[in-house]
C-alpha positions, -999 to 999 in steps of 0.1 A, spaced: 116 -75 45 97 -47 51 62 -35 49 44 -7 34 7 8 25 -1 24 -11 -34 43 -16 -54 47 -40 -85 61 -54 -106 31 -68 -120 51 -95 -86 62 -106 -68 25 -97 -88 -2 -79 -75 -38 -64 -98 -54 -88 -72 -35 -119 -47 -44 -96 -51 -79 -96 -58 -78 -133 -24 -70 -140 -12 -105 -126 22 -114 -121 38 -85 -140 25 -61 -116 21 -26 -126 42 7 -121 30 25 -83 26 58 -106 19 93 -103 29 98 -71 41 137 -63 51 136 -29 88 133 -20 83 115 16 63 90 -4 87 86 -30 111 82 -6 94 55 9 93 36 -29 130 40 -26 138 26 4 117 -6 -10 133 -41 -19 120 -67 -38 97 -87 -16 86 -61 3 47 -65 9 25 -34 16 -16 -33 18 -33 -21 -8 -57 11 7 -87 23 -12 -88 61 -4 -120 85 -8 -150 59 -10 -146 27 17 -113 37 34 -104 2 41 -74 -23 38 -85 -46 8 -58 -64 -7 -21 -75 -7 6 -65 -30 43 -76 -30 72 -49 -48 83 -66 -77 102 -35 -90 126 -15 -76 125 26 -79 127 37 -114 119 67 -132 78 76 -133 65 66 -169 38 93 -163 64 125 -159 95 133 -177 111 149 -145 136 130 -131 127 136 -95 96 110 -96 101 77 -91 80 47 -82 82 8 -80 61 -16 -95 37 -36 -73 18 -69 -80 -12 -86 -62 -9 -111 -37 -42 -114 -23 -75 -100 -11 -76 -93 27 -109 -113 33 -129 -87 61 -114 -53 51 -103 -29 77 -120 5 72 -99 35 83 -128 36 112 -118 3 125 -82 11 122 -90 46 144 -107 20 172 -76 0 178 -53 15 206 -27 -11 190 -26 11 157 -28 48 175 8 55 163 2 39 130 11 66 99 -25 58 86 -37 74 118 -16 99 126 -11 115 86 -34 96 60 -27 119 36 8 102 31 0 79 -1 26 62 7 37 48 36 56 26 62 40 -1 84 58 -19 113 55 -55 118 34 -54 145 9 -29 125 9 -54 99 0 -86 121 -29 -63 138 -44 -52 105 -39 -85 89 -55 -105 123 -83 -75 118 -89 -86 76 -90 -120 85 -55 -129 67 -44 -161 78 -16 -169 79 -1 -136 78 24 -132 51 
């Protein structure tokens, strides 16, 4: 299993909106960055990801699961753009902020710290465990 981080502006697509989609999940559409698209192409069913609110609070608020492999993004006819489907798994009880993450030396090499603009990014096993610890996620999925 691999781990990821999905960034979304809460005014566009919030964690609450994601949860309302239930087990069916939702396309992670609208991504127009080749690196982020390639990250989605690498995903497998069952991979987990952090749901990160950008712009406003800048925090990890939930955990999602990949429930649909990369496919044509329905928001465009341009065949270059693909997306996966994700479904909400659980809330993060104490959402770690970007500021908290940047202060943690164990997360100094995290893509979120080094390239915070990338909308879909990989997370290492160690980073996953540390953010889960910071967020009060127990047991760690």
